[in-house]
HTML snippet that shows the backbone in 3Dmol.js (N, CA, C, O; Angstrom):
<script src="https://3Dmol.org/build/3Dmol-min.js"></script>
<div id="view" style="width:600px;height:400px;position:relative"></div>
<script>
const pdb = `
ATOM      1  N   MET A   1     122.831 103.231 113.102  1.00  0.00           N
ATOM      2  CA  MET A   1     122.246 102.823 111.970  1.00  0.00           C
ATOM      3  C   MET A   1     122.674 103.614 110.814  1.00  0.00           C
ATOM      4  O   MET A   1     122.515 104.835 110.813  1.00  0.00           O
ATOM      5  N   LYS A   2     123.287 102.903 109.684  1.00  0.00           N
ATOM      6  CA  LYS A   2     123.717 104.142 108.511  1.00  0.00           C
ATOM      7  C   LYS A   2     122.493 104.389 107.583  1.00  0.00           C
ATOM      8  O   LYS A   2     121.670 103.492 107.397  1.00  0.00           O
ATOM      9  N   PRO A   3     122.375 105.684 106.969  1.00  0.00           N
ATOM     10  CA  PRO A   3     121.189 106.081 106.393  1.00  0.00           C
ATOM     11  C   PRO A   3     120.808 105.026 105.021  1.00  0.00           C
ATOM     12  O   PRO A   3     119.688 104.751 104.589  1.00  0.00           O
ATOM     13  N   SER A   4     121.871 104.655 104.625  1.00  0.00           N
ATOM     14  CA  SER A   4     121.811 103.529 103.520  1.00  0.00           C
ATOM     15  C   SER A   4     121.007 102.369 103.802  1.00  0.00           C
ATOM     16  O   SER A   4     120.253 101.850 102.979  1.00  0.00           O
ATOM     17  N   THR A   5     121.214 101.907 105.180  1.00  0.00           N
ATOM     18  CA  THR A   5     120.612 100.511 105.648  1.00  0.00           C
ATOM     19  C   THR A   5     119.088 100.970 106.119  1.00  0.00           C
ATOM     20  O   THR A   5     118.188 100.132 106.151  1.00  0.00           O
ATOM     21  N   LYS A   6     118.883 102.200 106.441  1.00  0.00           N
ATOM     22  CA  LYS A   6     117.652 102.544 106.910  1.00  0.00           C
ATOM     23  C   LYS A   6     116.751 102.827 105.670  1.00  0.00           C
ATOM     24  O   LYS A   6     115.525 102.729 105.720  1.00  0.00           O
ATOM     25  N   ASP A   7     117.458 103.191 104.535  1.00  0.00           N
ATOM     26  CA  ASP A   7     116.488 103.169 103.320  1.00  0.00           C
ATOM     27  C   ASP A   7     116.254 101.942 102.863  1.00  0.00           C
ATOM     28  O   ASP A   7     115.095 101.699 102.528  1.00  0.00           O
ATOM     29  N   GLN A   8     117.356 100.794 102.724  1.00  0.00           N
ATOM     30  CA  GLN A   8     116.791  99.641 102.487  1.00  0.00           C
ATOM     31  C   GLN A   8     115.959  99.006 103.209  1.00  0.00           C
ATOM     32  O   GLN A   8     115.173  98.290 102.590  1.00  0.00           O
ATOM     33  N   ILE A   9     115.853  99.042 104.625  1.00  0.00           N
ATOM     34  CA  ILE A   9     114.815  98.771 105.424  1.00  0.00           C
ATOM     35  C   ILE A   9     113.272  99.216 105.118  1.00  0.00           C
ATOM     36  O   ILE A   9     112.258  98.520 105.056  1.00  0.00           O
ATOM     37  N   ALA A  10     113.460 100.664 104.944  1.00  0.00           N
ATOM     38  CA  ALA A  10     112.118 101.309 104.616  1.00  0.00           C
ATOM     39  C   ALA A  10     111.454 100.989 103.532  1.00  0.00           C
ATOM     40  O   ALA A  10     110.232 100.847 103.483  1.00  0.00           O
ATOM     41  N   GLY A  11     112.405 100.831 102.400  1.00  0.00           N
ATOM     42  CA  GLY A  11     112.014 100.495 100.822  1.00  0.00           C
ATOM     43  C   GLY A  11     111.189  99.093 101.327  1.00  0.00           C
ATOM     44  O   GLY A  11     109.959  99.035 101.326  1.00  0.00           O
ATOM     45  N   LYS A  12     112.078  97.963 101.762  1.00  0.00           N
ATOM     46  CA  LYS A  12     111.436  96.727 101.879  1.00  0.00           C
ATOM     47  C   LYS A  12     109.985  96.757 102.805  1.00  0.00           C
ATOM     48  O   LYS A  12     109.119  95.901 102.627  1.00  0.00           O
ATOM     49  N   LEU A  13     109.871  97.603 103.582  1.00  0.00           N
ATOM     50  CA  LEU A  13     108.620  97.759 104.402  1.00  0.00           C
ATOM     51  C   LEU A  13     107.542  98.292 103.205  1.00  0.00           C
ATOM     52  O   LEU A  13     106.424  97.822 102.988  1.00  0.00           O
ATOM     53  N   HIS A  14     108.060  99.168 102.646  1.00  0.00           N
ATOM     54  CA  HIS A  14     106.744  99.732 101.747  1.00  0.00           C
ATOM     55  C   HIS A  14     106.598  98.855 100.380  1.00  0.00           C
ATOM     56  O   HIS A  14     105.551  98.998  99.747  1.00  0.00           O
ATOM     57  N   GLU A  15     107.502  98.034  99.933  1.00  0.00           N
ATOM     58  CA  GLU A  15     107.361  97.162  99.010  1.00  0.00           C
ATOM     59  C   GLU A  15     106.540  96.097  99.613  1.00  0.00           C
ATOM     60  O   GLU A  15     105.772  95.566  98.810  1.00  0.00           O
ATOM     61  N   MET A  16     106.503  95.659 100.793  1.00  0.00           N
ATOM     62  CA  MET A  16     105.652  94.720 101.356  1.00  0.00           C
ATOM     63  C   MET A  16     104.169  95.065 101.482  1.00  0.00           C
ATOM     64  O   MET A  16     103.222  94.346 101.161  1.00  0.00           O
ATOM     65  N   LYS A  17     104.125  96.656 102.163  1.00  0.00           N
ATOM     66  CA  LYS A  17     102.809  97.070 102.249  1.00  0.00           C
ATOM     67  C   LYS A  17     102.198  97.337 100.850  1.00  0.00           C
ATOM     68  O   LYS A  17     100.983  97.198 100.709  1.00  0.00           O
ATOM     69  N   GLY A  18     102.769  97.612 100.089  1.00  0.00           N
ATOM     70  CA  GLY A  18     102.264  97.929  98.600  1.00  0.00           C
ATOM     71  C   GLY A  18     101.547  96.498  98.176  1.00  0.00           C
ATOM     72  O   GLY A  18     100.408  96.466  97.709  1.00  0.00           O
ATOM     73  N   LYS A  19     102.471  95.150  98.430  1.00  0.00           N
ATOM     74  CA  LYS A  19     101.946  93.974  98.068  1.00  0.00           C
ATOM     75  C   LYS A  19     100.622  93.692  98.714  1.00  0.00           C
ATOM     76  O   LYS A  19      99.638  93.287  98.094  1.00  0.00           O
ATOM     77  N   VAL A  20     100.657  93.897  99.811  1.00  0.00           N
ATOM     78  CA  VAL A  20      99.311  93.663 100.613  1.00  0.00           C
ATOM     79  C   VAL A  20      98.219  94.398 100.195  1.00  0.00           C
ATOM     80  O   VAL A  20      97.111  93.875 100.072  1.00  0.00           O
ATOM     81  N   LYS A  21      98.462  95.733  99.934  1.00  0.00           N
ATOM     82  CA  LYS A  21      97.348  96.580  99.450  1.00  0.00           C
ATOM     83  C   LYS A  21      96.964  96.225  98.010  1.00  0.00           C
ATOM     84  O   LYS A  21      95.766  96.368  97.763  1.00  0.00           O
ATOM     85  N   GLU A  22      97.836  95.738  96.891  1.00  0.00           N
ATOM     86  CA  GLU A  22      97.558  95.354  95.757  1.00  0.00           C
ATOM     87  C   GLU A  22      96.601  94.215  95.738  1.00  0.00           C
ATOM     88  O   GLU A  22      95.664  94.126  94.944  1.00  0.00           O
ATOM     89  N   LYS A  23      96.969  93.134  96.892  1.00  0.00           N
ATOM     90  CA  LYS A  23      96.489  91.868  96.976  1.00  0.00           C
ATOM     91  C   LYS A  23      95.013  92.243  97.483  1.00  0.00           C
ATOM     92  O   LYS A  23      94.043  91.718  96.936  1.00  0.00           O
ATOM     93  N   ALA A  24      94.853  93.166  98.548  1.00  0.00           N
ATOM     94  CA  ALA A  24      93.473  93.506  99.196  1.00  0.00           C
ATOM     95  C   ALA A  24      92.812  94.094  98.127  1.00  0.00           C
ATOM     96  O   ALA A  24      91.639  93.720  98.156  1.00  0.00           O
ATOM     97  N   GLY A  25      93.021  94.834  97.207  1.00  0.00           N
ATOM     98  CA  GLY A  25      92.372  95.615  96.373  1.00  0.00           C
ATOM     99  C   GLY A  25      91.576  94.599  95.178  1.00  0.00           C
ATOM    100  O   GLY A  25      90.440  94.650  94.707  1.00  0.00           O
ATOM    101  N   GLN A  26      92.735  93.668  94.935  1.00  0.00           N
ATOM    102  CA  GLN A  26      92.417  92.604  93.918  1.00  0.00           C
ATOM    103  C   GLN A  26      91.036  91.535  94.445  1.00  0.00           C
ATOM    104  O   GLN A  26      90.149  91.154  93.680  1.00  0.00           O
ATOM    105  N   VAL A  27      91.105  91.285  95.516  1.00  0.00           N
ATOM    106  CA  VAL A  27      90.255  90.495  96.323  1.00  0.00           C
ATOM    107  C   VAL A  27      89.182  91.285  96.647  1.00  0.00           C
ATOM    108  O   VAL A  27      88.123  90.657  96.682  1.00  0.00           O
ATOM    109  N   THR A  28      89.107  92.431  96.891  1.00  0.00           N
ATOM    110  CA  THR A  28      87.766  93.287  97.102  1.00  0.00           C
ATOM    111  C   THR A  28      87.193  93.831  95.783  1.00  0.00           C
ATOM    112  O   THR A  28      86.156  94.489  95.697  1.00  0.00           O
ATOM    113  N   ASN A  29      88.064  93.446  94.679  1.00  0.00           N
ATOM    114  CA  ASN A  29      87.338  94.179  93.565  1.00  0.00           C
ATOM    115  C   ASN A  29      87.615  95.544  93.633  1.00  0.00           C
ATOM    116  O   ASN A  29      86.747  96.261  93.134  1.00  0.00           O
ATOM    117  N   ASN A  30      88.658  96.138  94.148  1.00  0.00           N
ATOM    118  CA  ASN A  30      88.844  97.762  94.220  1.00  0.00           C
ATOM    119  C   ASN A  30      89.917  98.292  93.594  1.00  0.00           C
ATOM    120  O   ASN A  30      90.939  98.593  94.210  1.00  0.00           O
ATOM    121  N   PRO A  31      89.768  98.455  92.278  1.00  0.00           N
ATOM    122  CA  PRO A  31      90.856  98.940  91.336  1.00  0.00           C
ATOM    123  C   PRO A  31      91.914 100.069  91.762  1.00  0.00           C
ATOM    124  O   PRO A  31      93.116 100.107  91.496  1.00  0.00           O
ATOM    125  N   ASP A  32      91.124 100.993  92.511  1.00  0.00           N
ATOM    126  CA  ASP A  32      91.642 102.157  93.083  1.00  0.00           C
ATOM    127  C   ASP A  32      93.005 101.821  94.145  1.00  0.00           C
ATOM    128  O   ASP A  32      94.141 102.285  94.042  1.00  0.00           O
ATOM    129  N   LEU A  33      92.473 100.852  95.191  1.00  0.00           N
ATOM    130  CA  LEU A  33      93.324 100.107  96.170  1.00  0.00           C
ATOM    131  C   LEU A  33      94.354  99.316  95.447  1.00  0.00           C
ATOM    132  O   LEU A  33      95.503  99.301  95.891  1.00  0.00           O
ATOM    133  N   ALA A  34      94.033  98.635  94.334  1.00  0.00           N
ATOM    134  CA  ALA A  34      95.261  97.880  93.825  1.00  0.00           C
ATOM    135  C   ALA A  34      96.155  98.463  93.121  1.00  0.00           C
ATOM    136  O   ALA A  34      97.258  97.927  93.018  1.00  0.00           O
ATOM    137  N   ALA A  35      95.880  99.706  92.471  1.00  0.00           N
ATOM    138  CA  ALA A  35      96.579 100.612  91.853  1.00  0.00           C
ATOM    139  C   ALA A  35      97.622 101.409  92.856  1.00  0.00           C
ATOM    140  O   ALA A  35      98.826 101.519  92.624  1.00  0.00           O
ATOM    141  N   GLU A  36      97.059 101.853  93.815  1.00  0.00           N
ATOM    142  CA  GLU A  36      97.586 102.480  95.180  1.00  0.00           C
ATOM    143  C   GLU A  36      98.729 101.243  95.816  1.00  0.00           C
ATOM    144  O   GLU A  36      99.782 101.599  96.346  1.00  0.00           O
ATOM    145  N   GLY A  37      98.492 100.334  95.727  1.00  0.00           N
ATOM    146  CA  GLY A  37      99.225  99.141  96.179  1.00  0.00           C
ATOM    147  C   GLY A  37     100.701  99.044  95.290  1.00  0.00           C
ATOM    148  O   GLY A  37     101.804  98.969  95.833  1.00  0.00           O
ATOM    149  N   GLN A  38     100.492  99.061  93.942  1.00  0.00           N
ATOM    150  CA  GLN A  38     101.506  99.007  93.010  1.00  0.00           C
ATOM    151  C   GLN A  38     102.302 100.056  93.104  1.00  0.00           C
ATOM    152  O   GLN A  38     103.520  99.899  93.188  1.00  0.00           O
ATOM    153  N   VAL A  39     101.637 101.480  93.104  1.00  0.00           N
ATOM    154  CA  VAL A  39     102.784 102.497  93.413  1.00  0.00           C
ATOM    155  C   VAL A  39     103.522 102.484  94.589  1.00  0.00           C
ATOM    156  O   VAL A  39     104.715 102.771  94.488  1.00  0.00           O
ATOM    157  N   GLU A  40     103.041 102.193  95.761  1.00  0.00           N
ATOM    158  CA  GLU A  40     103.599 101.889  96.920  1.00  0.00           C
ATOM    159  C   GLU A  40     104.569 100.848  96.718  1.00  0.00           C
ATOM    160  O   GLU A  40     105.718 101.193  96.996  1.00  0.00           O
ATOM    161  N   LYS A  41     104.415  99.611  96.291  1.00  0.00           N
ATOM    162  CA  LYS A  41     105.339  98.655  95.956  1.00  0.00           C
ATOM    163  C   LYS A  41     106.743  99.154  95.205  1.00  0.00           C
ATOM    164  O   LYS A  41     107.891  98.904  95.573  1.00  0.00           O
ATOM    165  N   LEU A  42     106.266 100.030  93.899  1.00  0.00           N
ATOM    166  CA  LEU A  42     107.424 100.654  93.045  1.00  0.00           C
ATOM    167  C   LEU A  42     108.091 101.625  93.621  1.00  0.00           C
ATOM    168  O   LEU A  42     109.218 101.913  93.218  1.00  0.00           O
ATOM    169  N   ALA A  43     107.432 102.364  94.780  1.00  0.00           N
ATOM    170  CA  ALA A  43     108.096 103.272  95.363  1.00  0.00           C
ATOM    171  C   ALA A  43     109.213 102.688  96.507  1.00  0.00           C
ATOM    172  O   ALA A  43     110.198 103.288  96.937  1.00  0.00           O
ATOM    173  N   GLY A  44     108.766 101.398  96.842  1.00  0.00           N
ATOM    174  CA  GLY A  44     109.536 100.835  97.961  1.00  0.00           C
ATOM    175  C   GLY A  44     110.813 100.222  97.243  1.00  0.00           C
ATOM    176  O   GLY A  44     111.926 100.268  97.768  1.00  0.00           O
ATOM    177  N   LYS A  45     110.554  99.600  95.905  1.00  0.00           N
ATOM    178  CA  LYS A  45     111.786  99.212  95.082  1.00  0.00           C
ATOM    179  C   LYS A  45     112.774 100.130  95.063  1.00  0.00           C
ATOM    180  O   LYS A  45     113.906  99.904  95.491  1.00  0.00           O
ATOM    181  N   ILE A  46     112.348 101.355  94.501  1.00  0.00           N
ATOM    182  CA  ILE A  46     113.012 102.514  94.186  1.00  0.00           C
ATOM    183  C   ILE A  46     114.158 102.974  95.514  1.00  0.00           C
ATOM    184  O   ILE A  46     115.368 103.193  95.467  1.00  0.00           O
ATOM    185  N   GLN A  47     113.231 103.001  96.607  1.00  0.00           N
ATOM    186  CA  GLN A  47     114.102 103.574  97.895  1.00  0.00           C
ATOM    187  C   GLN A  47     114.929 102.498  98.255  1.00  0.00           C
ATOM    188  O   GLN A  47     116.049 102.874  98.603  1.00  0.00           O
ATOM    189  N   LYS A  48     114.745 101.250  98.289  1.00  0.00           N
ATOM    190  CA  LYS A  48     115.485 100.125  98.338  1.00  0.00           C
ATOM    191  C   LYS A  48     116.929 100.515  97.612  1.00  0.00           C
ATOM    192  O   LYS A  48     117.995 100.895  98.098  1.00  0.00           O
ATOM    193  N   LYS A  49     116.518 100.265  96.260  1.00  0.00           N
ATOM    194  CA  LYS A  49     117.865 100.567  95.196  1.00  0.00           C
ATOM    195  C   LYS A  49     118.564 101.805  95.847  1.00  0.00           C
ATOM    196  O   LYS A  49     119.768 101.726  96.093  1.00  0.00           O
ATOM    197  N   VAL A  50     118.034 102.674  96.068  1.00  0.00           N
ATOM    198  CA  VAL A  50     118.901 104.011  96.602  1.00  0.00           C
ATOM    199  C   VAL A  50     119.597 103.713  97.627  1.00  0.00           C
ATOM    200  O   VAL A  50     120.727 104.199  97.676  1.00  0.00           O
ATOM    201  N   GLY A  51     119.179 102.907  98.650  1.00  0.00           N
ATOM    202  CA  GLY A  51     119.834 102.649  99.913  1.00  0.00           C
ATOM    203  C   GLY A  51     121.003 101.921  99.345  1.00  0.00           C
ATOM    204  O   GLY A  51     122.112 102.319  99.702  1.00  0.00           O
ATOM    205  N   GLN A  52     120.929 100.866  98.475  1.00  0.00           N
ATOM    206  CA  GLN A  52     121.975 100.020  98.201  1.00  0.00           C
ATOM    207  C   GLN A  52     122.917 100.907  97.442  1.00  0.00           C
ATOM    208  O   GLN A  52     124.111 100.761  97.705  1.00  0.00           O
ATOM    209  N   LEU A  53     122.562 101.849  96.496  1.00  0.00           N
ATOM    210  CA  LEU A  53     123.412 102.887  95.887  1.00  0.00           C
ATOM    211  C   LEU A  53     124.413 103.569  96.859  1.00  0.00           C
ATOM    212  O   LEU A  53     125.640 103.585  96.773  1.00  0.00           O
ATOM    213  N   GLU A  54     123.617 104.125  97.800  1.00  0.00           N
ATOM    214  CA  GLU A  54     124.202 104.789  98.802  1.00  0.00           C
ATOM    215  C   GLU A  54     125.246 103.897  99.711  1.00  0.00           C
ATOM    216  O   GLU A  54     126.142 104.459 100.341  1.00  0.00           O
ATOM    217  N   LYS A  55     125.087 102.604  99.734  1.00  0.00           N
ATOM    218  CA  LYS A  55     125.960 101.931 100.355  1.00  0.00           C
ATOM    219  C   LYS A  55     127.257 101.693  99.689  1.00  0.00           C
ATOM    220  O   LYS A  55     128.267 101.470 100.357  1.00  0.00           O
ATOM    221  N   VAL A  56     127.269 101.733  98.371  1.00  0.00           N
ATOM    222  CA  VAL A  56     128.465 101.687  97.394  1.00  0.00           C
ATOM    223  C   VAL A  56     129.150 102.788  97.605  1.00  0.00           C
ATOM    224  O   VAL A  56     130.349 102.729  97.879  1.00  0.00           O
ATOM    225  N   PHE A  57     128.529 103.876  97.515  1.00  0.00           N
ATOM    226  CA  PHE A  57     129.281 104.960  97.419  1.00  0.00           C
ATOM    227  C   PHE A  57     129.712 105.606  98.836  1.00  0.00           C
ATOM    228  O   PHE A  57     130.246 106.715  98.852  1.00  0.00           O
ATOM    229  N   GLU A  58     129.480 104.925  99.957  1.00  0.00           N
ATOM    230  CA  GLU A  58     129.788 105.074 101.248  1.00  0.00           C
ATOM    231  C   GLU A  58     131.262 104.737 101.298  1.00  0.00           C
ATOM    232  O   GLU A  58     131.960 105.619 101.799  1.00  0.00           O
ATOM    233  N   LYS A  59     131.796 103.793 100.940  1.00  0.00           N
ATOM    234  CA  LYS A  59     133.046 103.170 100.762  1.00  0.00           C
ATOM    235  C   LYS A  59     134.052 104.386 100.192  1.00  0.00           C
ATOM    236  O   LYS A  59     135.232 104.143  99.939  1.00  0.00           O
TER     237      LYS A  59
END
`;
const viewer = $3Dmol.createViewer("view");
viewer.addModel(pdb, "pdb");
viewer.setStyle({}, {cartoon: {color: "spectrum"}});
viewer.zoomTo();
viewer.render();
</script>
């Protein structure tokens, strides 16, 4: 599997984990967990974009 594909998959997983943490923080009224989820979600989006850019430059 190419590194760009791995980055895209890992980014999507982090994005999903971040969404779950954010919702869990909101439900339990835990602002720290919600903030942590937002950060992880953003990091996942960035990693996914990096993978997409790598894929463009591989050609």
